N, C-alpha and C positions, 0 to 999 in steps of 0.2 A: 757708505761703504756697506756692501752685502756681508752678510754671515755665511761663511762657509762651515756647515755642520760637520763635515769629516775632519776638520782641523781641530775642532773641539773635543773630539773623542779621548776620554782619559782611560776608558776600559771598555773591552768588548769582547764578549764570548758568543756561543749559540742562543743564549737566553736574553742576555742583557747588553744595552749600551750605557755607559754613564759618561754624560758630557760635562764641560765646563760652560755654563750658560753665560753668554756676555749680558751686561745690562741692558735695559731698553728694547728686550724682545719678549713678548708673551709667551707664557708656557703653553697656553691653548689659544685656540682662534677667538678672537675678540667679538663682541656682539655685533658691531658695525661689519657689514659684509663686504670689508675692502681686501685689498690684497696684499695687506702687511703680513710679512713672515711670522708665523709662530713656530714654537719648538716642535709641536705635534705634527703640523704640515711637513716641516723639513724632515723630521724622523721617519714619516711615512714614505717619503720619497727615497729615503736611504733603505728602510725596511718597511715592506708594505703592511705588516701586522702590527706595527709599533703602537704601544699605549704608554701614557705617561702613568707612572705608579704614585706619584705625587705633584706637586707644582712649586714655583717659586714666584712671588710678585715680579711683575714686568720690571722694576727697577733693580730687583735683587740680582746679583751675580752669583755663580757658583754651581755646586754640584746638583746634578738632576739625573735619576735613574729612569731609565725606559725599557720597557720589557718588549722583547721581539716576538713573543708568542702568548696565546691566552693561558697557558699552564703558567708560565713565568710571570705574568701580570698577577694572576691570582696568587701565587707564592709570596710574591713580595708585598701585595695589597694586605694579605693577612698578616704579614709581620707588621706593617704600619698600624693595622688595627689592634693588634696585640701589644703594641709599644715595645717590639723588639728591634727596632731599627734606631741606631743612634745617630743624630744629626748635632753636629757642631757648626755654629755660625760665629763669624768675627765681626763685631760692630765697633765703629769709632764713635765715643759718646761725648756729650758736652759734659765738662765738668770733670773734677778728679775723683775717682772712686776705687775704693779698695775693697773688692768683693771677693770672698771666698767661699765657695759653694753657697752662695745665698739663693735660696729658693723664693720665688715669687708664685705665690698660689692664690690666683684671683680670677673669678668667672668672667668670661667676655661674652658680650652681646653685640650683634652687628647692628649698626645705626640703621634707620629707616631707609635712607637713601642708597644703602649697601655699598658705600664706598669707604667707609670706616667703622672702628669698633669703639666701644666703651665698656668700662667696667661696671658690671651689673650684678650685685650680689643676689637679686631675687630672680631674675630671669636669665642671667648669663649662663653660658656652658662651662664646666670646669675646664681650667687651663692652668698648666704649671711650667714654668722656665727655670732652670738653673743658671747663675751666672759666676764667671770668675774673671778677675782682672788679670790680662795679660801683661799689660805695661801702663804706667800712669805717665803722663806728659805734662807740660806745664798747666795747660787749662782743659785738655781732653784726656781720654782713656781708651785704650783699645781693650775690648771686653770679648771672651769666650761666652756664647750663649748656646745653651743645650735645652732646646724645647722638648717637653716631656711629651705634650699634647701637640696638635696641629691646628689650631684655631688661625683665622684670618688676622693678620698684623699683630699676632701674639707677641713677639720678641719687641716690636717697637712700642707697643703699649705697656707691657710689663716693665722695660727699661725706663719709660717716662714715669711710672709709678715710684721708681728708685730716684727719681729726680736725675735721671741719666738719659735724657733723651738722645737718640741717634741724630748725628750731625746731618744737616741738611733733610730733616723730616719735619716741615712745618705742621703737618697733620696732627703730630703729637709733640708739639712745642720744641722741636729740635732746630737748633739755629745753624745757618750757614758758617763755613769756616773759610776765612781768607788769609792770604799770605802775609798780610798787615797784622793780622792776629798774633802771628807767631814770631815774625820777624822785626826785631827793634829796629827803629830808625828806617821802617821801609818808606820808600818814596814812590808814589804813582805817577807815571808821565802825565803831564797836563792835558785836560780834555779827554781822559781816559776813564771809563769805569773799571772798577776791578772786578773781576770774575772770581766766583767761588773757586776753591780747589777741587772740589768735587760737585757735581751738578745733579746728584741724586743721593737718596737715602743710602748713608755709608754702612750698608749690610752685605755681608758676601758669605755664602753656604761654603764652610771651609771643607767638612769631610762628611763620609756618610760609611756607616757600619752596618752590613746585613749579611744574610745568609744566602748563598747562591742555591741553585737548584740541587745539588749534591751535599747540602747544609754546611759547606765549608763557610766559615765566618770571614768576610773580607773587609778591609777599610780602605777607601779610595779617598784622596785628598785633591781639591782643586787649587791651584796657584791663584794668587790675587791677579785680577784685571788690571790694565794700565792705571786707571783712575785711582783704584784703591791703593794699588802699590805707591804710586805718586804721593798720595795723601799721608800714607804712613812713613815714607821716608823724608818729606818734610817736617812731619811732627818729630822724627828721630833728630833729625838735623838742629832743628831750632829749640829743642827741649833742653 
């Protein structure tokens, strides 16, 4: 199913487009010179001078701000640099956790292969995330994550440090979640393999707060995509 860029737009003015990025689409063109869709490529087809002011991991869904002109790009980039942009993510984590404005301040270094990160107190770059529990289920938790810095895989590794790895994130010890984990007396049809309730890291960029070009402070929220919504509904239903 092809992703229709226009249908994902949450906010637009003469300077910015803010979209709800679906999972499994890269923010930028990937290194392989194939013709897979990227948000940047689609954004440029929609608005020729489009530039991404930040990015989301390919598997992560949610809010993404795109500048339509160089001045707007500079304006938002400076806000990211000076940590004036507020980002809030929602994650479904393994285990039950009662987190109330818990700050994880642990430096992050990218591993040699470039595909994952580690906590490195000597060589790592400063990284901080604040966590709040939204809801606790029987064996899982819905957690609000507020990254203060913007390191690669920051939320994922910081949650793993709290022994609350994100569901379906094997890179950082996050286990998959199945209906049989939630539903008592669940019977799988004979000769069928049970599929996980979500097939990606259960992380969604829920809101973004930044200043428009006229310095008006604005907050935009991105509704859950179908897979994340189904997961949360099943957790609600069987908790």
